N, C-alpha and C positions, 0 to 999 in steps of 0.2 A: 395644375393648379388653378383654383379657379380665379376667375377675376374679381377685382378690389368694386361690390358698388358703389355705382354710376355720384359723385357728389352732387348734388340738390346742381338746381339750375339760378343763376345768382336771381334771378327775382324773386323766386321760392324763397332763397335764403333768406332774400329781406323782410318777406311779408314773416316768416317763420318769426323771425330776432323781434317784427316791430310788433307783433302775435307778444312773446308771450312776456317783451315788457312795458306795453300800454296795459295788460293788463293787469300783470303783477303791481305796476310802477303807478302808472296813471297817466289817460294819452296827453295832459297840461306837462305833465313831469316831465316826459320821453319828447326828448329835443333830435331833430332827425342827424344831426354831430354826433347825438349819443348810438342809435341805430346805426351809425357807422361805424362807427368808433368801436362800437363790439363785435360787426365782422370782418373787419380791417379794411376796411373800402374810402375811397373815399364819400363826399357827402357829392358832388361831380358824375357820379359809376351809381348812386340809389339814386339822384334828381335821371338819369337815363330811363329810370325803373318806373320812374312814377315821381311823375313830374312836377309835386306838389307832395307837404303835408297830410291834409284833403287832402286825397290819390288815395295816398297811403290809407290812411282811417281806413273812406268807407272798406277799397282793400282790405283790413284788416274785419273789420267787423263781416262786408259780404265770406270772409273762409270761416268766423264765427256761424254764419246757418248754418245751423241744419239740420238737414228736417231727420224726423223721427227713422227709421227705419223695419222696414214691410215686416210682419212678424205677421205668424200662423196661426199665436197664442188669441183667448178670449177678448174679446172687447175689453170687459171687464178687468182683465187680469195684468193687461195694459195696458189702461189708467193709475189704477194702483199702483205699481210696478213704478210710472211715475216720480212716486216720491221714497221709491225703494230707492234708487239713484239718485236722485239730490240729494238722501241723507248718504252713503256712499260718497259721493262728491264732495259734500258737508265736509266728513271727517278729512275728508285730503287738507296738507297744507299749505297748495297755494293753491285754497279755491275763495275767492275778493268779489264773490257776486255772480250778478248777470251784470257781461261786458256790455247786453244792448242797455240796462238803464243803466248801469259805468257810463257809455257815453255819452247820452242827454244827458245825466246830472253834474257834466265836467260842459257841455258840449249843446246841450239843445235849446236854446236860448240862441244863442247864434249860428246854427249850424241845424239849416232845413233837413237838408239831407239826413244827416245821422235819426234824428225826428226820427221821419223818415221811413230808413231802414230801422229805424228799431219798432215801431210801431208798426210792419212787419212783418217782421220776428214775432212778436207779440200776440201775432191774428192768425201768423201761421198757427203756430201751436192752441190756442184757442177753436179753430177748423178742423186740427186733429183731433181735439176734443166732441167737436160735437161731430165730428164724422164717426165716433167711433158707440157716442152714445148713440146717435142715430141708428145703425147696425144693431141695437140690443134694444130701437124702441123706444125710448123714450123720448115721453111727450110733448118739454120745453125742453131742446136739444140744447137751443142755444142760448136760453138762459143758463141751464146746466155746466155749459161749455166753461159760460163765462169763470162762474162762481166757483169752478175748480182751476182755472188760468191764476184769479183770487189769490186761491192756497197755495197756488204753489209761489205763485213771487211774493207775498205774508210768509215761508216757510224761509223764505230764502233771505229777506230783510228779518224777521227773529233770529237766524245763522250770527247771517251777517253782525248782530248787537250782542249775540250771547255764546259764540260761536258752541252750540250745543249742535250738531247732528239728530237730534231730538224732535228735532221741531224741523221735519219730516216727516218723521215719527206720528204725530200729533196732527200736522195739517192731511197724514193718510188717512188717521181718523174721520176729521170734521168728513173729509170727500165720502168715505161707507158709509156715513151719518145722512149721506148730500144723498149718489148713492138711491141708500134705503129706502131713502124719502118717496123717490124717483118712481118706485114699483120697481128696481133692478136686485136681482137673485146677488147677492152676497154673499161671502164668506159659507154658511154654513144654507145660504140658500134659502134666510129668511129674508121677507120682504116686508114694511114699513104699511102699517093698514093706512 
């Protein structure tokens, strides 16, 4: 008989529950009482693992701060597949936008640490685009990386308002135009002159 899988450690259970509730319901709307009750623990147990709600919020955002996986795919394909992944994510019933933007919208004015981690996340994504653009020899990779990052955030905002996963396709088409304008071979290999 195979052993049962180990139950996640209490700290992981707290963080998993906070992640789900904060993302789906909002950071301000969910108190530590709600998180503790959902898990079936006391607030004291929660506070033994996370000394404050602010510490739990920071841990939640750190958990969401995931770097793109290394890939052997061509750089252009990696850039454009970002929008395909967004379209799939938009179609999920539990999609509630970017957790970092949501956190800044809820707490940014009051909580400098939230703004700091959100900026770090957004900058890491922009630098990921920049590094891919440098691999393919784009002259002004910094500016184009910023434009691609703006397209990502814009299509997320459009999907949130319209509830239309096709917003990611529209952003992908715009990214294709920007790449071609920068002289990058996309699709059929044509480049803009």
